[in-house]
Predicted model as a PDB file, atoms N, CA, C, CB and O in Angstrom, pLDDT in the B-factor column:
MODEL        1                                                                  
ATOM      1  N   MET A   1      99.576  78.195 106.751  1.00 48.00           N  
ATOM      2  CA  MET A   1     100.155  77.115 106.215  1.00 48.00           C  
ATOM      3  C   MET A   1     100.281  75.977 107.314  1.00 48.00           C  
ATOM      4  CB  MET A   1     101.463  77.527 105.621  1.00 48.00           C  
ATOM      5  O   MET A   1     100.886  74.952 107.000  1.00 48.00           O  
ATOM      6  N   SER A   2      99.730  76.105 108.612  1.00 51.00           N  
ATOM      7  CA  SER A   2      99.865  75.173 109.027  1.00 51.00           C  
ATOM      8  C   SER A   2      98.846  73.577 109.174  1.00 51.00           C  
ATOM      9  CB  SER A   2     100.186  75.764 109.862  1.00 51.00           C  
ATOM     10  O   SER A   2      98.865  72.405 109.550  1.00 51.00           O  
ATOM     11  N   GLU A   3      98.071  74.604 108.578  1.00 54.00           N  
ATOM     12  CA  GLU A   3      96.743  73.019 108.146  1.00 54.00           C  
ATOM     13  C   GLU A   3      96.802  72.457 106.567  1.00 54.00           C  
ATOM     14  CB  GLU A   3      94.640  73.659 108.264  1.00 54.00           C  
ATOM     15  O   GLU A   3      96.212  71.496 106.074  1.00 54.00           O  
ATOM     16  N   LYS A   4      97.825  73.506 105.897  1.00 58.00           N  
ATOM     17  CA  LYS A   4      98.519  72.447 104.275  1.00 58.00           C  
ATOM     18  C   LYS A   4      99.362  71.235 105.149  1.00 58.00           C  
ATOM     19  CB  LYS A   4     100.142  73.652 102.851  1.00 58.00           C  
ATOM     20  O   LYS A   4      99.157  70.027 105.264  1.00 58.00           O  
ATOM     21  N   ASN A   5     100.310  72.063 105.657  1.00 57.00           N  
ATOM     22  CA  ASN A   5     101.078  70.968 106.455  1.00 57.00           C  
ATOM     23  C   ASN A   5     100.530  69.882 107.051  1.00 57.00           C  
ATOM     24  CB  ASN A   5     101.686  71.454 107.421  1.00 57.00           C  
ATOM     25  O   ASN A   5     100.943  68.760 106.757  1.00 57.00           O  
ATOM     26  N   ASN A   6      99.773  70.022 107.745  1.00 59.00           N  
ATOM     27  CA  ASN A   6      98.821  68.844 108.531  1.00 59.00           C  
ATOM     28  C   ASN A   6      98.395  67.952 107.421  1.00 59.00           C  
ATOM     29  CB  ASN A   6      97.341  69.468 109.375  1.00 59.00           C  
ATOM     30  O   ASN A   6      98.733  66.778 107.266  1.00 59.00           O  
ATOM     31  N   SER A   7      97.431  68.821 106.503  1.00 62.00           N  
ATOM     32  CA  SER A   7      97.009  67.738 105.203  1.00 62.00           C  
ATOM     33  C   SER A   7      97.888  67.070 104.399  1.00 62.00           C  
ATOM     34  CB  SER A   7      96.293  68.347 104.180  1.00 62.00           C  
ATOM     35  O   SER A   7      97.576  66.264 103.522  1.00 62.00           O  
ATOM     36  N   ASN A   8      99.345  67.521 104.804  1.00 63.00           N  
ATOM     37  CA  ASN A   8     100.047  67.105 103.619  1.00 63.00           C  
ATOM     38  C   ASN A   8     100.012  65.584 104.639  1.00 63.00           C  
ATOM     39  CB  ASN A   8     101.764  68.084 103.025  1.00 63.00           C  
ATOM     40  O   ASN A   8      99.474  64.500 104.417  1.00 63.00           O  
ATOM     41  N   GLN A   9     100.684  65.983 105.595  1.00 66.00           N  
ATOM     42  CA  GLN A   9     100.946  64.942 106.916  1.00 66.00           C  
ATOM     43  C   GLN A   9      99.613  63.678 106.606  1.00 66.00           C  
ATOM     44  CB  GLN A   9     100.654  66.013 108.836  1.00 66.00           C  
ATOM     45  O   GLN A   9      99.919  62.494 106.467  1.00 66.00           O  
ATOM     46  N   GLU A  10      98.695  63.980 106.560  1.00 67.00           N  
ATOM     47  CA  GLU A  10      97.727  62.732 106.769  1.00 67.00           C  
ATOM     48  C   GLU A  10      97.872  62.085 105.680  1.00 67.00           C  
ATOM     49  CB  GLU A  10      96.229  62.970 107.006  1.00 67.00           C  
ATOM     50  O   GLU A  10      98.011  60.862 105.694  1.00 67.00           O  
ATOM     51  N   VAL A  11      97.862  62.861 104.458  1.00 61.00           N  
ATOM     52  CA  VAL A  11      98.061  62.102 103.338  1.00 61.00           C  
ATOM     53  C   VAL A  11      99.279  60.900 102.603  1.00 61.00           C  
ATOM     54  CB  VAL A  11      97.976  63.029 102.700  1.00 61.00           C  
ATOM     55  O   VAL A  11      99.288  59.912 101.870  1.00 61.00           O  
ATOM     56  N   ALA A  12     100.206  61.768 103.368  1.00 61.00           N  
ATOM     57  CA  ALA A  12     101.451  60.916 103.643  1.00 61.00           C  
ATOM     58  C   ALA A  12     100.805  59.342 104.661  1.00 61.00           C  
ATOM     59  CB  ALA A  12     102.760  62.126 104.712  1.00 61.00           C  
ATOM     60  O   ALA A  12     100.740  58.169 104.294  1.00 61.00           O  
ATOM     61  N   LYS A  13     100.626  59.638 105.279  1.00 64.00           N  
ATOM     62  CA  LYS A  13     100.258  58.908 106.723  1.00 64.00           C  
ATOM     63  C   LYS A  13      99.432  57.946 106.049  1.00 64.00           C  
ATOM     64  CB  LYS A  13      99.399  59.853 108.052  1.00 64.00           C  
ATOM     65  O   LYS A  13     100.106  56.920 105.953  1.00 64.00           O  
ATOM     66  N   ASP A  14      98.055  57.745 105.426  1.00 64.00           N  
ATOM     67  CA  ASP A  14      96.812  57.251 104.538  1.00 64.00           C  
ATOM     68  C   ASP A  14      97.839  56.280 103.539  1.00 64.00           C  
ATOM     69  CB  ASP A  14      95.765  58.750 103.574  1.00 64.00           C  
ATOM     70  O   ASP A  14      97.670  55.065 103.429  1.00 64.00           O  
ATOM     71  N   GLN A  15      98.822  56.966 102.906  1.00 64.00           N  
ATOM     72  CA  GLN A  15      99.207  56.606 101.804  1.00 64.00           C  
ATOM     73  C   GLN A  15     100.775  55.020 102.226  1.00 64.00           C  
ATOM     74  CB  GLN A  15      99.685  58.361 100.976  1.00 64.00           C  
ATOM     75  O   GLN A  15     101.263  54.270 101.379  1.00 64.00           O  
ATOM     76  N   SER A  16     100.956  55.038 103.042  1.00 64.00           N  
ATOM     77  CA  SER A  16     102.165  54.294 103.863  1.00 64.00           C  
ATOM     78  C   SER A  16     101.615  53.291 104.555  1.00 64.00           C  
ATOM     79  CB  SER A  16     102.970  55.164 104.899  1.00 64.00           C  
ATOM     80  O   SER A  16     102.305  52.379 105.010  1.00 64.00           O  
ATOM     81  N   LEU A  17      99.936  53.377 104.752  1.00 66.00           N  
ATOM     82  CA  LEU A  17      99.206  52.060 105.243  1.00 66.00           C  
ATOM     83  C   LEU A  17      99.109  51.504 103.982  1.00 66.00           C  
ATOM     84  CB  LEU A  17      97.718  52.178 106.041  1.00 66.00           C  
ATOM     85  O   LEU A  17      99.331  50.339 104.313  1.00 66.00           O  
ATOM     86  N   TYR A  18      98.932  51.451 102.688  1.00 71.00           N  
ATOM     87  CA  TYR A  18      99.141  50.904 101.420  1.00 71.00           C  
ATOM     88  C   TYR A  18     100.254  50.187 101.517  1.00 71.00           C  
ATOM     89  CB  TYR A  18      99.219  51.814 100.379  1.00 71.00           C  
ATOM     90  O   TYR A  18     100.098  49.121 100.920  1.00 71.00           O  
ATOM     91  N   LEU A  19     101.607  50.311 102.134  1.00 80.00           N  
ATOM     92  CA  LEU A  19     102.681  49.970 101.598  1.00 80.00           C  
ATOM     93  C   LEU A  19     103.206  48.834 102.728  1.00 80.00           C  
ATOM     94  CB  LEU A  19     103.586  51.261 101.289  1.00 80.00           C  
ATOM     95  O   LEU A  19     104.250  48.183 102.753  1.00 80.00           O  
ATOM     96  N   LEU A  20     102.003  48.863 103.699  1.00 84.00           N  
ATOM     97  CA  LEU A  20     102.839  48.096 104.881  1.00 84.00           C  
ATOM     98  C   LEU A  20     102.202  46.505 104.209  1.00 84.00           C  
ATOM     99  CB  LEU A  20     102.262  48.631 106.974  1.00 84.00           C  
ATOM    100  O   LEU A  20     101.126  46.456 103.614  1.00 84.00           O  
ATOM    101  N   PRO A  21     102.956  45.465 104.407  1.00 87.00           N  
ATOM    102  CA  PRO A  21     102.471  44.055 104.382  1.00 87.00           C  
ATOM    103  C   PRO A  21     101.484  43.828 105.008  1.00 87.00           C  
ATOM    104  CB  PRO A  21     103.246  43.186 104.776  1.00 87.00           C  
ATOM    105  O   PRO A  21     101.407  44.508 106.031  1.00 87.00           O  
ATOM    106  N   LYS A  22     100.570  43.064 104.815  1.00 89.00           N  
ATOM    107  CA  LYS A  22      99.381  42.545 105.588  1.00 89.00           C  
ATOM    108  C   LYS A  22     100.079  41.380 106.793  1.00 89.00           C  
ATOM    109  CB  LYS A  22      98.169  41.731 104.358  1.00 89.00           C  
ATOM    110  O   LYS A  22     101.059  40.692 106.507  1.00 89.00           O  
ATOM    111  N   THR A  23      99.479  41.323 107.970  1.00 92.00           N  
ATOM    112  CA  THR A  23     100.216  40.719 109.269  1.00 92.00           C  
ATOM    113  C   THR A  23      98.849  39.829 109.648  1.00 92.00           C  
ATOM    114  CB  THR A  23     100.833  42.055 110.666  1.00 92.00           C  
ATOM    115  O   THR A  23      97.672  40.161 109.788  1.00 92.00           O  
ATOM    116  N   VAL A  24      99.398  38.820 109.726  1.00 93.00           N  
ATOM    117  CA  VAL A  24      97.975  37.759 110.146  1.00 93.00           C  
ATOM    118  C   VAL A  24      98.837  36.681 111.109  1.00 93.00           C  
ATOM    119  CB  VAL A  24      97.033  36.731 108.437  1.00 93.00           C  
ATOM    120  O   VAL A  24      99.996  36.348 110.863  1.00 93.00           O  
ATOM    121  N   SER A  25      98.142  36.258 112.117  1.00 94.00           N  
ATOM    122  CA  SER A  25      98.880  35.726 113.245  1.00 94.00           C  
ATOM    123  C   SER A  25      98.963  34.711 113.147  1.00 94.00           C  
ATOM    124  CB  SER A  25      98.556  35.875 114.349  1.00 94.00           C  
ATOM    125  O   SER A  25      97.968  34.256 112.582  1.00 94.00           O  
ATOM    126  N   SER A  26      99.813  33.840 113.455  1.00 94.00           N  
ATOM    127  CA  SER A  26      99.859  31.886 113.428  1.00 94.00           C  
ATOM    128  C   SER A  26      98.675  31.578 113.931  1.00 94.00           C  
ATOM    129  CB  SER A  26     101.102  30.938 114.496  1.00 94.00           C  
ATOM    130  O   SER A  26      98.010  31.029 113.053  1.00 94.00           O  
ATOM    131  N   GLU A  27      97.914  31.700 115.245  1.00 94.00           N  
ATOM    132  CA  GLU A  27      96.777  31.526 115.576  1.00 94.00           C  
ATOM    133  C   GLU A  27      95.568  31.145 114.679  1.00 94.00           C  
ATOM    134  CB  GLU A  27      96.619  32.461 116.119  1.00 94.00           C  
ATOM    135  O   GLU A  27      94.857  30.141 114.659  1.00 94.00           O  
ATOM    136  N   VAL A  28      95.582  32.958 113.511  1.00 94.00           N  
ATOM    137  CA  VAL A  28      94.133  32.852 112.460  1.00 94.00           C  
ATOM    138  C   VAL A  28      94.741  31.768 111.518  1.00 94.00           C  
ATOM    139  CB  VAL A  28      93.588  34.546 111.420  1.00 94.00           C  
ATOM    140  O   VAL A  28      93.972  30.933 111.042  1.00 94.00           O  
ATOM    141  N   LEU A  29      96.013  31.728 111.231  1.00 93.00           N  
ATOM    142  CA  LEU A  29      96.232  30.813 110.057  1.00 93.00           C  
ATOM    143  C   LEU A  29      96.170  29.114 110.326  1.00 93.00           C  
ATOM    144  CB  LEU A  29      97.695  31.204 109.495  1.00 93.00           C  
ATOM    145  O   LEU A  29      96.031  28.191 109.524  1.00 93.00           O  
ATOM    146  N   LEU A  30      96.332  29.123 111.782  1.00 94.00           N  
ATOM    147  CA  LEU A  30      96.673  27.137 111.774  1.00 94.00           C  
ATOM    148  C   LEU A  30      95.463  26.595 112.979  1.00 94.00           C  
ATOM    149  CB  LEU A  30      98.919  26.536 112.625  1.00 94.00           C  
ATOM    150  O   LEU A  30      95.520  25.421 113.343  1.00 94.00           O  
ATOM    151  N   GLY A  31      94.562  27.370 113.464  1.00 93.00           N  
ATOM    152  CA  GLY A  31      93.929  27.566 114.308  1.00 93.00           C  
ATOM    153  C   GLY A  31      94.497  26.360 115.636  1.00 93.00           C  
ATOM    154  O   GLY A  31      95.515  26.331 116.328  1.00 93.00           O  
ATOM    155  N   ARG A  32      93.273  25.452 115.548  1.00 93.00           N  
ATOM    156  CA  ARG A  32      93.979  24.146 116.628  1.00 93.00           C  
ATOM    157  C   ARG A  32      95.622  23.372 115.906  1.00 93.00           C  
ATOM    158  CB  ARG A  32      92.454  22.491 116.700  1.00 93.00           C  
ATOM    159  O   ARG A  32      96.666  23.002 116.444  1.00 93.00           O  
ATOM    160  N   MET A  33      95.152  23.398 114.519  1.00 95.00           N  
ATOM    161  CA  MET A  33      95.777  22.721 113.745  1.00 95.00           C  
ATOM    162  C   MET A  33      97.484  22.643 113.772  1.00 95.00           C  
ATOM    163  CB  MET A  33      95.256  23.157 112.647  1.00 95.00           C  
ATOM    164  O   MET A  33      97.891  23.771 113.495  1.00 95.00           O  
ATOM    165  N   LYS A  34      98.471  21.834 113.976  1.00 95.00           N  
ATOM    166  CA  LYS A  34      99.860  22.232 113.638  1.00 95.00           C  
ATOM    167  C   LYS A  34     100.263  22.424 112.380  1.00 95.00           C  
ATOM    168  CB  LYS A  34     100.685  21.415 114.065  1.00 95.00           C  
ATOM    169  O   LYS A  34     101.410  22.857 112.269  1.00 95.00           O  
ATOM    170  N   GLN A  35      99.661  22.230 111.399  1.00 97.00           N  
ATOM    171  CA  GLN A  35      99.887  22.354 110.314  1.00 97.00           C  
ATOM    172  C   GLN A  35      98.547  22.280 109.572  1.00 97.00           C  
ATOM    173  CB  GLN A  35     100.840  21.521 110.012  1.00 97.00           C  
ATOM    174  O   GLN A  35      97.510  21.669 109.829  1.00 97.00           O  
ATOM    175  N   ILE A  36      99.105  23.567 107.988  1.00 97.00           N  
ATOM    176  CA  ILE A  36      98.274  23.589 107.443  1.00 97.00           C  
ATOM    177  C   ILE A  36      99.003  24.034 105.762  1.00 97.00           C  
ATOM    178  CB  ILE A  36      97.289  24.407 108.267  1.00 97.00           C  
ATOM    179  O   ILE A  36      99.832  24.923 105.573  1.00 97.00           O  
ATOM    180  N   PHE A  37      98.287  22.953 104.514  1.00 97.00           N  
ATOM    181  CA  PHE A  37      99.072  23.586 103.437  1.00 97.00           C  
ATOM    182  C   PHE A  37      98.281  24.980 102.433  1.00 97.00           C  
ATOM    183  CB  PHE A  37      99.440  22.236 102.440  1.00 97.00           C  
ATOM    184  O   PHE A  37      97.205  25.578 102.390  1.00 97.00           O  
ATOM    185  N   ILE A  38      99.107  24.981 101.997  1.00 96.00           N  
ATOM    186  CA  ILE A  38      99.185  26.460 101.061  1.00 96.00           C  
ATOM    187  C   ILE A  38      99.330  26.384  99.794  1.00 96.00           C  
ATOM    188  CB  ILE A  38     100.286  27.362 101.342  1.00 96.00           C  
ATOM    189  O   ILE A  38     100.413  25.950  99.403  1.00 96.00           O  
ATOM    190  N   LEU A  39      98.326  26.765  98.801  1.00 98.00           N  
ATOM    191  CA  LEU A  39      98.503  26.556  97.566  1.00 98.00           C  
ATOM    192  C   LEU A  39      99.132  27.723  97.011  1.00 98.00           C  
ATOM    193  CB  LEU A  39      97.356  26.201  96.968  1.00 98.00           C  
ATOM    194  O   LEU A  39      98.585  28.811  97.192  1.00 98.00           O  
ATOM    195  N   HIS A  40     100.017  27.662  96.475  1.00 97.00           N  
ATOM    196  CA  HIS A  40     100.429  29.085  95.206  1.00 97.00           C  
ATOM    197  C   HIS A  40     101.639  28.621  93.988  1.00 97.00           C  
ATOM    198  CB  HIS A  40     101.361  30.746  96.258  1.00 97.00           C  
ATOM    199  O   HIS A  40     102.754  28.111  94.095  1.00 97.00           O  
ATOM    200  N   ASP A  41     100.921  29.014  92.958  1.00 97.00           N  
ATOM    201  CA  ASP A  41     101.212  29.094  92.362  1.00 97.00           C  
ATOM    202  C   ASP A  41     101.305  27.494  91.109  1.00 97.00           C  
ATOM    203  CB  ASP A  41     101.940  29.825  92.976  1.00 97.00           C  
ATOM    204  O   ASP A  41     102.072  27.061  90.250  1.00 97.00           O  
ATOM    205  N   GLY A  42      99.963  27.110  91.766  1.00 97.00           N  
ATOM    206  CA  GLY A  42     100.266  25.491  91.565  1.00 97.00           C  
ATOM    207  C   GLY A  42     100.875  24.397  92.309  1.00 97.00           C  
ATOM    208  O   GLY A  42     100.908  23.197  92.035  1.00 97.00           O  
ATOM    209  N   ASN A  43     101.375  25.071  93.355  1.00 98.00           N  
ATOM    210  CA  ASN A  43     102.566  24.385  94.027  1.00 98.00           C  
ATOM    211  C   ASN A  43     101.910  23.982  95.573  1.00 98.00           C  
ATOM    212  CB  ASN A  43     104.057  25.543  94.114  1.00 98.00           C  
ATOM    213  O   ASN A  43     101.514  25.008  96.126  1.00 98.00           O  
ATOM    214  N   SER A  44     101.726  22.914  96.292  1.00 98.00           N  
ATOM    215  CA  SER A  44     101.693  22.961  97.577  1.00 98.00           C  
ATOM    216  C   SER A  44     102.736  23.368  98.428  1.00 98.00           C  
ATOM    217  CB  SER A  44     101.393  21.970  97.883  1.00 98.00           C  
ATOM    218  O   SER A  44     103.883  23.332  97.982  1.00 98.00           O  
ATOM    219  N   TYR A  45     102.560  23.699  99.426  1.00 98.00           N  
ATOM    220  CA  TYR A  45     103.303  24.440 100.953  1.00 98.00           C  
ATOM    221  C   TYR A  45     103.082  23.398 102.004  1.00 98.00           C  
ATOM    222  CB  TYR A  45     102.463  26.075 101.609  1.00 98.00           C  
ATOM    223  O   TYR A  45     102.255  22.563 101.637  1.00 98.00           O  
ATOM    224  N   GLN A  46     103.534  23.209 103.108  1.00 98.00           N  
ATOM    225  CA  GLN A  46     103.335  22.811 104.632  1.00 98.00           C  
ATOM    226  C   GLN A  46     103.531  24.169 105.391  1.00 98.00           C  
ATOM    227  CB  GLN A  46     104.498  21.588 105.200  1.00 98.00           C  
ATOM    228  O   GLN A  46     104.548  24.815 105.138  1.00 98.00           O  
ATOM    229  N   LEU A  47     103.085  24.404 105.841  1.00 97.00           N  
ATOM    230  CA  LEU A  47     103.132  25.693 107.082  1.00 97.00           C  
ATOM    231  C   LEU A  47     102.603  24.551 108.681  1.00 97.00           C  
ATOM    232  CB  LEU A  47     101.418  27.467 106.556  1.00 97.00           C  
ATOM    233  O   LEU A  47     101.516  24.145 109.092  1.00 97.00           O  
ATOM    234  N   ARG A  48     104.213  24.382 109.216  1.00 97.00           N  
ATOM    235  CA  ARG A  48     103.607  23.654 110.402  1.00 97.00           C  
ATOM    236  C   ARG A  48     104.374  24.193 111.267  1.00 97.00           C  
ATOM    237  CB  ARG A  48     103.588  22.114 110.473  1.00 97.00           C  
ATOM    238  O   ARG A  48     105.294  24.900 110.855  1.00 97.00           O  
ATOM    239  N   ILE A  49     104.168  23.972 112.844  1.00 96.00           N  
ATOM    240  CA  ILE A  49     104.780  24.324 113.727  1.00 96.00           C  
ATOM    241  C   ILE A  49     105.677  22.908 114.666  1.00 96.00           C  
ATOM    242  CB  ILE A  49     103.722  25.163 114.411  1.00 96.00           C  
ATOM    243  O   ILE A  49     105.322  21.794 115.051  1.00 96.00           O  
ATOM    244  N   THR A  50     106.754  23.569 114.726  1.00 96.00           N  
ATOM    245  CA  THR A  50     107.883  22.383 115.558  1.00 96.00           C  
ATOM    246  C   THR A  50     107.500  21.790 116.519  1.00 96.00           C  
ATOM    247  CB  THR A  50     109.109  22.849 116.165  1.00 96.00           C  
ATOM    248  O   THR A  50     106.280  21.788 116.683  1.00 96.00           O  
ATOM    249  N   LYS A  51     108.164  21.223 117.304  1.00 95.00           N  
ATOM    250  CA  LYS A  51     108.025  20.553 118.660  1.00 95.00           C  
ATOM    251  C   LYS A  51     108.821  21.939 119.149  1.00 95.00           C  
ATOM    252  CB  LYS A  51     108.801  18.753 118.967  1.00 95.00           C  
ATOM    253  O   LYS A  51     108.670  21.779 120.360  1.00 95.00           O  
ATOM    254  N   LEU A  52     109.434  22.969 119.055  1.00 97.00           N  
ATOM    255  CA  LEU A  52     110.006  24.075 119.967  1.00 97.00           C  
ATOM    256  C   LEU A  52     109.352  25.014 119.348  1.00 97.00           C  
ATOM    257  CB  LEU A  52     111.583  24.338 120.086  1.00 97.00           C  
ATOM    258  O   LEU A  52     109.866  26.090 119.043  1.00 97.00           O  
ATOM    259  N   GLY A  53     108.420  24.763 119.158  1.00 95.00           N  
ATOM    260  CA  GLY A  53     107.367  26.453 118.639  1.00 95.00           C  
ATOM    261  C   GLY A  53     107.721  27.142 117.380  1.00 95.00           C  
ATOM    262  O   GLY A  53     107.175  28.233 117.218  1.00 95.00           O  
ATOM    263  N   LYS A  54     108.533  26.724 116.445  1.00 96.00           N  
ATOM    264  CA  LYS A  54     108.836  27.475 115.429  1.00 96.00           C  
ATOM    265  C   LYS A  54     107.975  27.330 114.429  1.00 96.00           C  
ATOM    266  CB  LYS A  54     109.996  27.294 115.041  1.00 96.00           C  
ATOM    267  O   LYS A  54     107.125  26.447 114.549  1.00 96.00           O  
ATOM    268  N   LEU A  55     107.995  28.155 113.222  1.00 97.00           N  
ATOM    269  CA  LEU A  55     107.126  27.627 111.996  1.00 97.00           C  
ATOM    270  C   LEU A  55     108.572  27.306 110.820  1.00 97.00           C  
ATOM    271  CB  LEU A  55     105.718  29.129 111.329  1.00 97.00           C  
ATOM    272  O   LEU A  55     109.687  27.826 110.845  1.00 97.00           O  
ATOM    273  N   ILE A  56     108.147  26.512 110.087  1.00 97.00           N  
ATOM    274  CA  ILE A  56     108.417  26.006 109.081  1.00 97.00           C  
ATOM    275  C   ILE A  56     107.671  25.774 107.649  1.00 97.00           C  
ATOM    276  CB  ILE A  56     108.688  25.182 109.539  1.00 97.00           C  
ATOM    277  O   ILE A  56     106.641  25.100 107.674  1.00 97.00           O  
ATOM    278  N   LEU A  57     108.022  26.171 106.692  1.00 97.00           N  
ATOM    279  CA  LEU A  57     107.546  26.290 105.346  1.00 97.00           C  
ATOM    280  C   LEU A  57     108.392  25.245 104.675  1.00 97.00           C  
ATOM    281  CB  LEU A  57     107.684  27.772 104.712  1.00 97.00           C  
ATOM    282  O   LEU A  57     109.605  25.073 104.560  1.00 97.00           O  
ATOM    283  N   THR A  58     107.269  24.583 104.255  1.00 98.00           N  
ATOM    284  CA  THR A  58     109.054  23.780 103.179  1.00 98.00           C  
ATOM    285  C   THR A  58     107.362  23.185 101.927  1.00 98.00           C  
ATOM    286  CB  THR A  58     110.770  21.284 104.654  1.00 98.00           C  
ATOM    287  O   THR A  58     106.132  23.192 101.982  1.00 98.00           O  
ATOM    288  N   LYS A  59     108.455  22.777 100.995  1.00 96.00           N  
ATOM    289  CA  LYS A  59     107.409  22.658  99.504  1.00 96.00           C  
ATOM    290  C   LYS A  59     107.268  20.979  99.726  1.00 96.00           C  
ATOM    291  CB  LYS A  59     108.367  23.241  97.523  1.00 96.00           C  
ATOM    292  O   LYS A  59     106.607  20.305  98.936  1.00 96.00           O  
TER     293      LYS A  59                                                      
ENDMDL                                                                          
END                                                                             
């Protein structure tokens, strides 16, 4: 019976991985730049790092 429970737990664990949002570091997105532009649904958005090291996304 424990083998069946372990199998069910493994399936649930595998399915939960698909529910998690993708995580990307800001370093990967921005590289050495302080800003990038992101195109979404025909609109351009600016993602930039402020002087205090915060991220701001503006249209």
